[in-house]
BABARO-511924 format. One record per residue (C-alpha): residue number from 1; residue in one letter; z, x, y. Coordinates in steps of 0.2 Angstrom, whole numbers, plus 5000, padded with zeros to 4 digits. Layout:
   num   residu      w      u      v
   NUM        a      Z      X      Y
...
//
This chain:
   num   residu      w      u      v
     1        m   5000   5000   5000
     2        f   5005   5015   5012
     3        q   4986   5021   5011
     4        l   4980   5004   5013
     5        a   4988   5001   5028
     6        v   4982   5018   5036
     7        q   4965   5014   5033
     8        l   4968   4996   5042
     9        v   4974   5004   5056
    10        n   4961   5019   5057
    11        q   4946   5009   5052
    12        t   4948   4992   5058
    13        n   4954   4986   5076
    14        r   4963   4971   5068
    15        n   4981   4968   5075
    16        i   4995   4971   5061
    17        f   5012   4966   5057
    18        l   5019   4979   5046
    19        t   5036   4975   5039
    20        g   5047   4979   5023
    21        k   5065   4979   5019
    22        a   5078   4993   5025
    23        g   5073   5009   5017
    24        t   5054   5006   5013
    25        g   5046   5019   5023
    26        k   5041   5010   5041
    27        t   5048   5024   5051
    28        t   5039   5036   5040
    29        f   5022   5026   5043
    30        l   5025   5027   5062
    31        k   5025   5046   5062
    32        y   5011   5047   5049
    33        i   5001   5036   5061
    34        l   5005   5046   5077
    35        d   5000   5062   5067
    36        n   4984   5056   5060
    37        c   4977   5041   5069
    38        p   4961   5047   5078
    39        k   4963   5032   5092
    40        q   4970   5033   5109
    41        t   4988   5028   5104
    42        a   5005   5024   5114
    43        v   5021   5019   5106
    44        v   5032   5006   5115
    45        a   5049   4999   5111
    46        p   5061   4985   5116
    47        t   5076   4998   5122
    48        g   5076   5015   5128
    49        v   5085   5024   5114
    50        a   5073   5016   5102
    51        a   5059   5022   5112
    52        i   5066   5039   5113
    53        n   5068   5039   5095
    54        a   5050   5034   5092
    55        g   5043   5047   5103
    56        g   5037   5033   5116
    57        v   5042   5022   5130
    58        t   5050   5006   5134
    59        i   5039   4991   5135
    60        h   5046   4986   5151
    61        s   5042   5002   5159
    62        f   5025   5004   5152
    63        f   5018   4988   5157
    64        q   5029   4987   5174
    65        l   5037   4971   5167
    66        p   5051   4964   5178
    67        l   5067   4959   5171
    68        q   5065   4940   5173
    69        s   5057   4930   5158
    70        y   5039   4925   5158
    71        a   5031   4908   5156
    72        a   5012   4910   5158
    73        e   5011   4891   5162
    74        s   5026   4888   5172
    75        a   5021   4878   5187
    76        g   5028   4883   5204
    77        r   5042   4897   5208
    78        d   5058   4895   5199
    79        p   5070   4892   5211
    80        e   5084   4902   5201
    81        g   5072   4916   5199
    82        k   5075   4918   5181
    83        i   5058   4914   5174
    84        i   5041   4919   5182
    85        n   5022   4914   5180
    86        r   5006   4923   5178
    87        h   5001   4922   5195
    88        e   5018   4930   5199
    89        l   5018   4944   5185
    90        l   5001   4949   5190
    91        s   5005   4950   5209
    92        r   5019   4961   5205
    93        l   5009   4974   5196
    94        r   5008   4991   5205
    95        v   4993   4999   5194
    96        n   4986   5014   5203
    97        r   4970   5023   5199
    98        e   4977   5034   5185
    99        k   4988   5021   5176
   100        r   4970   5009   5177
   101        k   4963   5025   5168
   102        v   4977   5025   5155
   103        f   4976   5007   5150
   104        g   4956   5008   5150
   105        q   4957   5022   5136
   106        l   4971   5014   5126
   107        e   4965   5009   5109
   108        l   4980   5008   5099
   109        l   4998   5000   5104
   110        i   5011   5003   5092
   111        i   5026   4990   5096
   112        d   5042   4997   5085
   113        e   5057   4987   5083
   114        v   5045   4972   5085
   115        s   5061   4961   5078
   116        m   5070   4963   5096
   117        v   5054   4959   5105
   118        s   5053   4941   5112
   119        s   5039   4929   5112
   120        d   5039   4930   5131
   121        v   5037   4949   5133
   122        m   5024   4948   5120
   123        d   5013   4936   5130
   124        a   5017   4946   5147
   125        v   5009   4962   5137
   126        d   4995   4952   5132
   127        a   4991   4947   5151
   128        v   4994   4963   5159
   129        l   4981   4971   5147
   130        r   4969   4957   5149
   131        y   4970   4959   5167
   132        v   4970   4978   5172
   133        r   4957   4981   5157
   134        r   4946   4968   5165
   135        r   4944   4960   5148
   136        p   4951   4943   5152
   137        y   4944   4934   5135
   138        e   4950   4946   5123
   139        l   4967   4946   5115
   140        f   4978   4961   5122
   141        g   4964   4966   5132
   142        g   4953   4973   5116
   143        v   4967   4985   5113
   144        q   4973   4984   5094
   145        v   4993   4981   5091
   146        l   5002   4988   5076
   147        m   5018   4979   5077
   148        i   5032   4988   5066
   149        g   5050   4979   5061
   150        d   5060   4969   5051
   151        l   5063   4952   5055
   152        f   5078   4950   5043
   153        q   5087   4964   5055
   154        l   5092   4962   5073
   155        p   5084   4948   5084
   156        p   5080   4947   5102
   157        v   5093   4944   5114
   158        r   5092   4931   5126
   159        k   5105   4923   5137
   160        e   5107   4904   5135
   161        d   5105   4896   5151
   162        v   5087   4906   5151
   163        w   5083   4900   5134
   164        e   5086   4882   5139
   165        k   5072   4883   5152
   166        l   5060   4894   5141
   167        s   5061   4883   5126
   168        a   5049   4870   5133
   169        y   5036   4884   5132
   170        y   5040   4893   5116
   171        k   5044   4887   5099
   172        s   5057   4901   5096
   173        n   5062   4917   5104
   174        f   5054   4928   5090
   175        f   5038   4938   5095
   176        f   5027   4928   5082
   177        d   5030   4912   5091
   178        s   5019   4919   5106
   179        h   5004   4911   5112
   180        a   4996   4929   5110
   181        i   5001   4929   5091
   182        q   4997   4911   5088
   183        e   4981   4914   5095
   184        q   4976   4926   5081
   185        l   4988   4929   5068
   186        p   4989   4948   5063
   187        l   4987   4955   5046
   188        y   5003   4954   5037
   189        i   5008   4971   5026
   190        e   5023   4973   5018
   191        f   5031   4988   5012
   192        n   5042   4983   4995
   193        k   5046   5000   4987
   194        i   5063   5004   4992
   195        y   5066   5023   4993
   196        r   5085   5022   5001
   197        q   5094   5012   4986
   198        r   5090   5017   4967
   199        d   5102   5005   4960
   200        e   5092   4989   4954
   201        a   5109   4977   4955
   202        f   5111   4984   4973
   203        i   5093   4982   4977
   204        s   5094   4964   4970
   205        l   5109   4959   4981
   206        l   5101   4967   4996
   207        n   5086   4956   4994
   208        q   5098   4940   4991
   209        v   5107   4944   5008
   210        r   5090   4945   5016
   211        n   5083   4930   5011
   212        n   5100   4918   5014
   213        a   5100   4917   4993
   214        l   5116   4924   4989
   215        d   5121   4916   4971
   216        a   5138   4918   4963
   217        a   5134   4934   4953
   218        g   5129   4941   4970
   219        m   5146   4935   4978
   220        g   5155   4941   4964
   221        i   5148   4960   4967
   222        l   5152   4959   4986
   223        e   5170   4952   4981
   224        s   5171   4968   4970
   225        r   5168   4980   4984
   226        f   5181   4971   4996
   227        e   5196   4983   4997
   228        a   5212   4972   5000
   229        g   5223   4979   5014
   230        l   5211   4991   5021
   231        h   5210   4982   5037
   232        t   5229   4985   5041
   233        r   5227   5004   5038
   234        t   5225   5015   5052
   235        d   5218   5030   5043
   236        v   5201   5030   5033
   237        h   5193   5037   5018
   238        d   5187   5055   5020
   239        d   5169   5056   5022
   240        y   5165   5038   5024
   241        i   5160   5029   5040
   242        i   5166   5011   5047
   243        l   5152   5000   5053
   244        t   5158   4987   5064
   245        t   5151   4973   5074
   246        h   5157   4976   5092
   247        n   5156   4992   5102
   248        h   5175   4992   5108
   249        t   5180   4992   5089
   250        a   5171   5008   5085
   251        r   5177   5018   5101
   252        e   5195   5011   5097
   253        i   5194   5019   5080
   254        n   5185   5035   5086
   255        t   5197   5037   5099
   256        a   5213   5034   5089
   257        a   5207   5045   5074
   258        l   5203   5060   5085
   259        s   5219   5059   5096
   260        r   5228   5062   5079
   261        i   5221   5078   5078
   262        e   5232   5091   5086
   263        a   5219   5105   5088
   264        k   5213   5109   5105
   265        p   5200   5099   5112
   266        f   5183   5105   5118
   267        s   5171   5095   5130
   268        y   5153   5098   5130
   269        t   5142   5091   5144
   270        a   5123   5086   5140
   271        a   5111   5094   5150
   272        v   5099   5081   5159
   273        e   5083   5086   5167
   274        d   5073   5074   5179
   275        d   5070   5058   5174
   276        f   5079   5051   5160
   277        n   5086   5035   5162
   278        e   5105   5032   5158
   279        s   5103   5017   5148
   280        a   5092   5027   5136
   281        y   5103   5044   5133
   282        p   5102   5045   5115
   283        a   5120   5055   5113
   284        d   5135   5054   5121
   285        e   5134   5062   5139
   286        i   5151   5070   5136
   287        l   5155   5075   5118
   288        e   5173   5077   5116
   289        l   5175   5086   5100
   290        k   5192   5093   5089
   291        e   5191   5106   5074
   292        g   5194   5094   5059
   293        a   5184   5078   5067
   294        q   5173   5067   5057
   295        v   5155   5068   5065
   296        m   5137   5062   5061
   297        f   5122   5070   5064
   298        i   5110   5058   5075
   299        k   5094   5069   5075
   300        n   5084   5075   5060
   301        d   5084   5096   5059
   302        s   5070   5103   5069
   303        e   5073   5120   5060
   304        q   5062   5122   5044
   305        s   5077   5123   5034
   306        k   5081   5104   5036
   307        r   5100   5107   5034
   308        f   5104   5090   5042
   309        y   5096   5073   5043
   310        n   5099   5058   5056
   311        g   5114   5050   5046
   312        k   5122   5065   5038
   313        i   5141   5066   5039
   314        g   5151   5081   5040
   315        t   5168   5088   5048
   316        v   5168   5100   5062
   317        s   5174   5117   5056
   318        k   5175   5128   5071
   319        l   5171   5126   5090
   320        e   5170   5139   5103
   321        k   5164   5136   5123
   322        d   5147   5131   5119
   323        k   5144   5133   5100
   324        v   5148   5120   5086
   325        w   5150   5122   5067
   326        v   5150   5108   5054
   327        k   5154   5106   5036
   328        c   5147   5096   5025
   329        k   5155   5093   5007
   330        a   5140   5093   4998
   331        d   5134   5110   5006
   332        s   5140   5128   5002
   333        g   5140   5136   5019
   334        e   5145   5129   5037
   335        i   5130   5123   5048
   336        e   5130   5130   5066
   337        v   5124   5117   5076
   338        k   5111   5120   5092
   339        r   5109   5108   5106
   340        e   5094   5097   5102
   341        k   5082   5090   5116
   342        w   5076   5072   5118
   343        e   5061   5070   5130
   344        n   5057   5056   5141
   345        i   5037   5055   5143
   346        r   5025   5045   5153
   347        y   5008   5043   5146
   348        t   4994   5051   5158
   349        l   4976   5053   5155
   350        n   4969   5071   5154
   351        k   4956   5073   5168
   352        e   4944   5084   5157
   353        t   4944   5076   5140
   354        q   4949   5058   5146
   355        l   4961   5056   5133
   356        m   4978   5049   5133
   357        e   4992   5062   5133
   358        p   5011   5062   5133
   359        h   5018   5070   5148
   360        v   5036   5076   5148
   361        i   5044   5068   5164
   362        g   5063   5072   5157
   363        a   5073   5078   5145
   364        f   5091   5076   5137
   365        s   5100   5091   5128
   366        q   5115   5088   5119
   367        f   5123   5093   5103
   368        p   5114   5082   5090
   369        l   5132   5074   5084
   370        r   5143   5060   5086
   371        l   5161   5054   5082
   372        a   5159   5045   5065
   373        w   5174   5037   5060
   374        a   5166   5023   5067
   375        i   5149   5015   5073
   376        t   5142   4999   5077
   377        i   5130   4991   5066
   378        h   5117   4991   5080
   379        k   5117   5009   5082
   380        s   5117   5011   5063
   381        q   5100   5002   5062
   382        g   5088   5015   5055
   383        l   5100   5028   5048
   384        t   5107   5031   5030
   385        f   5126   5033   5024
   386        e   5130   5038   5006
   387        k   5147   5031   5009
   388        a   5153   5017   5022
   389        v   5165   5004   5026
   390        i   5158   4987   5030
   391        d   5168   4978   5043
   392        a   5155   4964   5046
   393        g   5167   4948   5045
   394        r   5166   4945   5063
   395        a   5145   4946   5062
   396        f   5138   4937   5076
   397        e   5120   4939   5074
   398        g   5108   4935   5061
   399        g   5103   4950   5051
   400        q   5120   4959   5056
   401        v   5128   4960   5038
   402        y   5110   4963   5030
   403        v   5108   4979   5042
   404        a   5126   4985   5038
   405        l   5125   4983   5020
   406        s   5107   4991   5018
   407        r   5112   5007   5027
   408        c   5121   5011   5009
   409        t   5112   5022   4996
   410        s   5124   5013   4982
   411        l   5136   5001   4979
   412        e   5150   5013   4973
   413        g   5149   5021   4990
   414        m   5150   5006   5000
   415        i   5168   4997   5003
   416        l   5170   4981   5012
   417        k   5186   4980   5024
   418        t   5183   4962   5028
   419        r   5177   4948   5016
   420        i   5160   4941   5021
   421        n   5158   4924   5020
   422        a   5143   4914   5017
   423        d   5142   4907   5033
   424        r   5138   4924   5041
   425        l   5123   4927   5030
   426        s   5112   4914   5038
   427        v   5094   4919   5040
   428        n   5084   4911   5056
   429        e   5076   4896   5053
   430        h   5061   4901   5061
   431        v   5059   4917   5052
   432        m   5059   4908   5037
   433        r   5046   4896   5042
   434        f   5036   4911   5049
   435        f   5037   4920   5031
   436        k   5032   4905   5022
   437        y   5013   4908   5029
   438        c   5014   4927   5027
   439        t   5007   4935   5009
   440        s   5005   4955   5008
   441        n   4992   4956   4992
   442        a   4985   4973   4990
   443        e   4968   4963   4984
   444        t   4968   4953   4998
   445        l   4970   4966   5010
   446        k   4957   4976   5002
   447        n   4945   4963   5005
   448        d   4952   4961   5022
   449        l   4949   4978   5026
   450        g   4930   4978   5021
   451        l   4927   4964   5032
   452        a   4938   4971   5046
   453        r   4929   4988   5044
   454        r   4912   4980   5048
   455        e   4919   4969   5063
   456        y   4926   4987   5068
   457        q   4910   4996   5068
   458        r   4901   4981   5077
   459        s   4913   4981   5091
   460        m   4912   5000   5092
   461        l   4894   4999   5094
   462        v   4893   4986   5107
   463        n   4906   4993   5116
   464        t   4896   5009   5117
   465        f   4882   5001   5126
   466        d   4894   4992   5138
   467        i   4897   4997   5156
   468        s   4906   4984   5161
   469        g   4922   4996   5165
   470        v   4909   5007   5175
   471        l   4903   4991   5186
   472        g   4921   4987   5189
   473        t   4925   5003   5197
   474        a   4908   5003   5206
   475        g   4913   4984   5214
   476        e   4929   4989   5220
   477        l   4922   5005   5227
   478        q   4910   4993   5235
   479        q   4923   4983   5242
   480        y   4932   4998   5248
   481        l   4916   5004   5258
   482        l   4915   4985   5267
   483        e   4933   4986   5271
   484        h   4932   5004   5279
   485        s   4914   5003   5285
   486        s   4917   5011   5301
   487        s   4923   5026   5294
   488        f   4909   5030   5283
   489        t   4890   5033   5289
   490        a   4880   5020   5291
   491        e   4869   5022   5276
   492        a   4883   5022   5264
   493        a   4885   5006   5260
   494        p   4867   5000   5257
   495        w   4864   5015   5247
   496        l   4879   5009   5234
   497        a   4873   4995   5234
   498        e   4856   5000   5227
   499        r   4866   5010   5213
   500        i   4875   4995   5208
   501        a   4860   4984   5207
   502        e   4853   4997   5195
   503        l   4869   4998   5185
   504        n   4868   4979   5184
   505        m   4850   4980   5178
   506        v   4855   4991   5164
   507        q   4870   4980   5159
   508        d   4858   4966   5157
   509        h   4846   4975   5146
   510        a   4864   4980   5137
   511        r   4869   4963   5134
   512        r   4852   4959   5127
   513        f   4854   4973   5115
   514        q   4871   4968   5112
   515        d   4866   4950   5107
   516        w   4852   4959   5095
   517        i   4867   4968   5089
   518        h   4878   4953   5084
   519        a   4863   4944   5076
   520        q   4861   4960   5064
   521        f   4877   4961   5059
   522        r   4876   4943   5054
   523        l   4864   4947   5041
   524        p   4869   4951   5023
   525        g   4871   4969   5018
   526        t   4878   4984   5026
   527        p   4875   4990   5043
   528        e   4872   5008   5035
   529        d   4858   5000   5024
   530        n   4849   4991   5039
   531        a   4834   5004   5042
   532        l   4827   4992   5057
   533        l   4847   4993   5064
   534        q   4847   5012   5064
   535        q   4830   5013   5072
   536        k   4834   5002   5086
   537        i   4851   5010   5090
   538        k   4840   5028   5092
   539        d   4827   5018   5104
   540        a   4841   5011   5114
   541        i   4850   5027   5114
   542        a   4834   5035   5122
   543        h   4832   5021   5134
   544        f   4849   5020   5141
   545        d   4853   5037   5141
   546        k   4838   5041   5153
   547        h   4844   5028   5165
   548        f   4862   5035   5164
   549        s   4856   5051   5168
   550        d   4846   5046   5182
   551        i   4860   5036   5190
   552        i   4873   5050   5189
   553        n   4860   5062   5197
   554        k   4859   5048   5212
   555        l   4878   5047   5212
   556        t   4881   5065   5214
   557        h   4868   5067   5229
   558        s   4878   5053   5238
   559        p   4872   5051   5257
   560        a   4891   5043   5261
   561        q   4901   5055   5275
   562        t   4916   5052   5282
   563        d   4928   5062   5293
   564        s   4944   5054   5285
   565        r   4951   5065   5271
   566        q   4960   5050   5265
   567        h   4943   5039   5264
   568        a   4933   5053   5256
   569        k   4946   5056   5243
   570        e   4945   5037   5239
   571        y   4926   5039   5238
   572        n   4926   5054   5229
   573        d   4937   5050   5213
   574        a   4928   5033   5212
   575        v   4911   5041   5212
   576        r   4918   5054   5198
   577        e   4925   5040   5187
   578        i   4908   5032   5189
   579        c   4900   5047   5183
   580        t   4913   5051   5171
   581        g   4911   5035   5162
   582        l   4893   5036   5160
   583        s   4894   5054   5155
   584        l   4906   5049   5140
   585        k   4892   5035   5135
   586        r   4878   5050   5135
   587        f   4890   5061   5125
   588        l   4893   5048   5112
   589        f   4874   5044   5111
   590        q   4870   5061   5108
   591        g   4883   5062   5093
   592        f   4875   5048   5084
   593        g   4868   5054   5067
   594        g   4859   5039   5061
   595        k   4876   5031   5053
   596        l   4888   5020   5060
   597        d   4902   5032   5055
   598        i   4919   5028   5063
   599        n   4928   5045   5059
   600        a   4913   5053   5067
   601        w   4913   5043   5081
   602        h   4932   5045   5086
   603        d   4930   5064   5082
   604        r   4915   5065   5094
   605        k   4925   5055   5107
   606        r   4940   5067   5106
   607        k   4927   5081   5109
   608        f   4921   5074   5127
   609        i   4925   5086   5141
   610        t   4921   5079   5159
   611        p   4907   5088   5167
   612        a   4910   5094   5185
   613        f   4901   5083   5197
   614        a   4898   5090   5214
   615        v   4902   5075   5225
   616        n   4910   5077   5242
   617        a   4910   5064   5257
   618        y   4921   5074   5268
   619        a   4911   5078   5282
   620        g   4926   5086   5293
   621        a   4922   5097   5308
   622        s   4905   5103   5300
   623        s   4897   5086   5305
   624        q   4898   5091   5322
   625        k   4890   5108   5319
   626        t   4873   5109   5318
   627        e   4870   5129   5322
   628        s   4872   5143   5311
   629        a   4868   5162   5314
   630        h   4865   5162   5294
   631        p   4860   5143   5289
   632        e   4855   5149   5272
   633        l   4871   5157   5269
   634        y   4881   5143   5275
   635        l   4873   5132   5263
   636        q   4876   5144   5249
   637        l   4895   5146   5253
   638        k   4895   5126   5255
   639        a   4887   5124   5236
   640        l   4899   5136   5230
   641        r   4915   5128   5239
   642        d   4909   5110   5233
   643        a   4906   5117   5216
   644        v   4925   5123   5215
   645        c   4931   5108   5223
   646        a   4921   5097   5210
   647        q   4928   5108   5195
   648        e   4947   5108   5200
   649        q   4945   5090   5208
   650        t   4954   5096   5225
   651        p   4949   5091   5243
   652        i   4938   5104   5252
   653        y   4952   5109   5263
   654        y   4960   5117   5248
   655        v   4947   5129   5246
   656        a   4937   5132   5261
   657        g   4936   5120   5276
   658        s   4921   5119   5289
   659        v   4930   5130   5301
   660        t   4932   5144   5287
   661        l   4913   5142   5281
   662        n   4907   5144   5300
   663        e   4918   5159   5301
   664        m   4912   5168   5285
   665        t   4894   5165   5289
   666        r   4897   5172   5307
   667        y   4907   5186   5303
   668        l   4900   5192   5286
   669        p   4915   5200   5278
   670        l   4911   5212   5265
   671        t   4931   5215   5258
   672        l   4945   5208   5253
   673        a   4955   5215   5268
   674        d   4940   5208   5280
   675        l   4942   5191   5271
   676        r   4961   5191   5277
   677        k   4955   5190   5294
   678        i   4946   5174   5291
   679        n   4955   5158   5297
   680        g   4959   5149   5282
   681        f   4962   5162   5269
   682        g   4979   5170   5264
   683        d   4984   5178   5251
   684        a   4984   5164   5238
   685        k   4967   5158   5242
   686        i   4959   5178   5242
   687        k   4970   5180   5226
   688        k   4961   5163   5218
   689        y   4944   5162   5228
   690        g   4940   5178   5238
   691        n   4929   5187   5226
   692        d   4919   5173   5222
   693        f   4915   5171   5239
   694        l   4913   5189   5244
   695        e   4901   5190   5229
   696        v   4889   5179   5239
   697        i   4892   5186   5256
   698        v   4888   5204   5249
   699        a   4872   5198   5239
   700        y   4866   5190   5255
   701        c   4870   5204   5267
   702        q   4861   5215   5254
   703        e   4845   5204   5255
   704        k   4843   5203   5273
   705        g   4849   5221   5278
   706        l   4864   5215   5288
   707        v   4881   5223   5292
   708        s   4898   5215   5294
   709        l   4903   5208   5310
   710        i   4922   5206   5306
   711        h   4925   5219   5321
   712        e   4920   5206   5333
   713        k   4933   5193   5326
   714        k   4950   5190   5336
   715        e   4966   5195   5326
   716        k   4973   5179   5318
   717        k   4988   5173   5326
   718        e   5003   5178   5316
   719        k   5013   5165   5306
   720        k   5029   5168   5315
   721        e   5022   5164   5332
   722        k   5014   5148   5326
   723        k   5031   5144   5317
   724        a   5042   5148   5334
   725        k   5031   5138   5346
   726        e   5033   5123   5330
   727        e   5052   5126   5333
   728        t   5051   5125   5352
   729        a   5041   5110   5351
   730        g   5052   5102   5340
   731        k   5067   5106   5352
   732        k   5057   5098   5366
   733        g   5060   5081   5356
   734        d   5054   5073   5341
   735        t   5053   5055   5345
   736        h   5055   5049   5327
   737        a   5070   5061   5323
   738        l   5078   5054   5338
   739        s   5076   5037   5333
   740        f   5083   5041   5315
   741        q   5098   5050   5323
   742        m   5102   5036   5333
   743        y   5101   5024   5319
   744        r   5110   5035   5307
   745        a   5124   5036   5321
   746        g   5126   5017   5319
   747        k   5115   5009   5334
   748        s   5104   4994   5329
   749        i   5086   4994   5332
   750        a   5087   4983   5348
   751        e   5100   4996   5355
   752        i   5089   5011   5352
   753        a   5075   5003   5360
   754        k   5083   4999   5375
   755        e   5092   5015   5378
   756        r   5074   5024   5375
   757        n   5065   5011   5384
   758        l   5052   5007   5369
   759        a   5048   4994   5362
   760        i   5056   4986   5346
   761        q   5040   4989   5336
   762        t   5040   5005   5341
   763        i   5057   5010   5335
   764        e   5053   5000   5319
   765        g   5037   5012   5317
   766        h   5048   5028   5317
   767        l   5060   5023   5306
   768        s   5047   5018   5293
   769        k   5042   5035   5292
   770        y   5060   5038   5285
   771        v   5059   5024   5273
   772        q   5043   5031   5266
   773        s   5051   5048   5262
   774        g   5066   5039   5255
   775        e   5079   5044   5267
   776        l   5082   5026   5273
   777        d   5084   5012   5260
   778        i   5071   4997   5264
   779        t   5085   4984   5260
   780        g   5094   4990   5275
   781        f   5079   4983   5285
   782        v   5071   4968   5274
   783        s   5080   4956   5263
   784        s   5075   4955   5245
   785        e   5067   4939   5245
   786        n   5056   4945   5261
   787        i   5053   4961   5251
   788        t   5046   4950   5237
   789        l   5034   4939   5248
   790        i   5028   4953   5257
   791        e   5024   4963   5242
   792        a   5014   4948   5235
   793        a   5004   4945   5250
   794        l   5000   4965   5251
   795        k   4995   4966   5234
   796        d   4976   4965   5238
   797        f   4979   4974   5256
   798        n   4967   4989   5257
   799        g   4971   4995   5274
   800        g   4964   4989   5291
   801        s   4973   4977   5302
   802        i   4988   4969   5295
   803        t   4987   4953   5306
   804        p   4980   4942   5293
   805        i   4994   4947   5282
   806        k   5008   4941   5296
   807        q   4997   4926   5298
   808        a   4999   4921   5280
   809        l   5017   4925   5279
   810        g   5021   4915   5294
   811        d   5034   4917   5309
   812        n   5050   4921   5299
   813        i   5043   4938   5294
   814        s   5039   4950   5307
   815        f   5027   4964   5309
   816        g   5041   4977   5308
   817        e   5046   4970   5292
   818        i   5030   4972   5284
   819        r   5028   4990   5290
   820        m   5043   4994   5282
   821        v   5039   4984   5266
   822        m   5022   4995   5266
   823        a   5030   5011   5269
   824        a   5042   5008   5254
   825        m   5027   5003   5243
   826        e   5018   5019   5248
   827        a   5036   5030   5243
   828        e   5032   5022   5225
   829        r   5016   5023   5224
   830        q   5018   5043   5228
   831        k   5031   5043   5215
   832        g   5019   5041   5200
//
């Protein structure tokens, strides 16, 4: 079943729900897929700790989901603010160009611990993917979703007052009752082989507990493991860990047991780097230990020797200032434990390969240990214990008892501290209803694999000839040009309109070919045996490849120019994104070997390297310079500069601005020392780019018989003089800083305006600068309610006058509040 499941993930695009009893290898499967799946993959989980352990991110952070519950069709605004509808969800999204690219490239979404994901969260994920990927009619925006978890374990958590409202839209709180899942039920795969337990009697007992079907024999086994009087004892069995239902109980047991040890206490503080949310800490921030303390390893050994695993119990044998040794009964020697690192990641897109990559944004380093006289059942999920005392008499969630019992490897290693009554074994009626319609049969799944693989081939082929994503980017760029037409040259907008018309014509041809492909896949036989299909694909590749090549060539010779660096960056990035999208299509075309090979297609895609596109709409000072002593050299230097900028995807002023090019052309520096006298060249730029520019200048001078005129160049002013002047100017009065200082001193905006004889709006503008820098909190100026209203109104704002925004918001919101919120939004955007 394991390999069949791998094939269904890797070679189809069907959504899959993979489940199985505790200890059947679900976590192993997840890790195998991450190591062996060719698709661009993201892993998400419902909690921070689960996400860190799975090597992914939380669902809410990845999809920017709010804390409120979601009901797509709820009408109007919830007066209590507990439920939001589709419009409110999407209006709050802040998806920048980079995040949109990540979503665009996503092919496989893995949701771990899906039993804890609620129905509304699943629908919110569906809504975001459809919207951001611009594929509104495809489930999850065309992304394959692999859901992993056991519904008989821990369920989603929901407050009763919220569920009272949400129940009008959903049958239950479980993910399978989401509208997205009901639209198309996923393939159901269940792992049945249990690796954690070997005893058939114990396995049978666990199945009875899991299915709420405990018979007299099963109850007798549980009764035999109950140890009367254990609940009154303060000590516990050696090497046993107590599994309890509540955090405070586990904490009290551990604290009391540690205090009874008279040895010297040692405290070890975790090292937290950069962005790592406290709620996601996988270990104690301050770990207090004593020699003789019972501990549990909470991470698998990262060294090759694999001396310990997640859940292994031992005793602290020796402690030093920053060293810990643990002795486990089954081991001959001590384990010197070293700090382990857990990483917090964010998914980014590699600009060169266009592949998704996990980017580490924070880390948590601590000894992978936890006091282990007791642990909550919730935290024990996924762990394995050879000896455990189960205290589940106060179980308050369906599945808690099953989770606790199934952590144990054998009946002999399990002791019940409290009797387990039948009423604590209830299984949710909605879960039972769902499983009535689920079957996991190998033969059925093999048949599904054949059909789904064929469907994936069709989808793969159709999408290869689809440029709707490219057209979406072109459309956004066209809108940007219209909104900022005064900043661009007159020919920019009509020229882009011509390119979009060409793209639309190509897309029309592609749609007709896609319709033909659909018809061919409805014919009997395999696509590999369809000679006509293979030939038509080759013909279509030749046709579309030529069109794409022509359009890329035209885009890289754009006449658009602007003297705004920001506008130029937006334009350059969009054009490069269009060219990259078309180049990826061409790269895939060129790798077609005559067969619809899924693995070959993925391998080819992963080998793509983004070409360097020399696109630069920034005119800068050079647009005013029409004369040059050596125009031919100027063009050569400019071409070199533009090529470097395209390769590194940096603005031109990072490499050589117009003033720098003009000075090099005029004074003809021939050595690095000469180049240092040119404005714009410091040590860093000389080291990085100096020899490249000198090579062009020296070759030109040798060809023309020219000598350097660097002796005519006036010395550059020293940085010290410039800095001194800036400091002097600052002392004369920085008007923004003065307003900031007065506000910090306790004066109101009105008081500052009156004292400085300035308008209130002017002071608001001064202070908004510090909101953007993060030195002032937006909530000190704008109420939470107004922030929400303004953010929604600014969703589609791309610059220009904010008067229409003010008119839409009404008289209760001022221009100053709008500017403050814009500053706060810009601060958030700059963060990532």
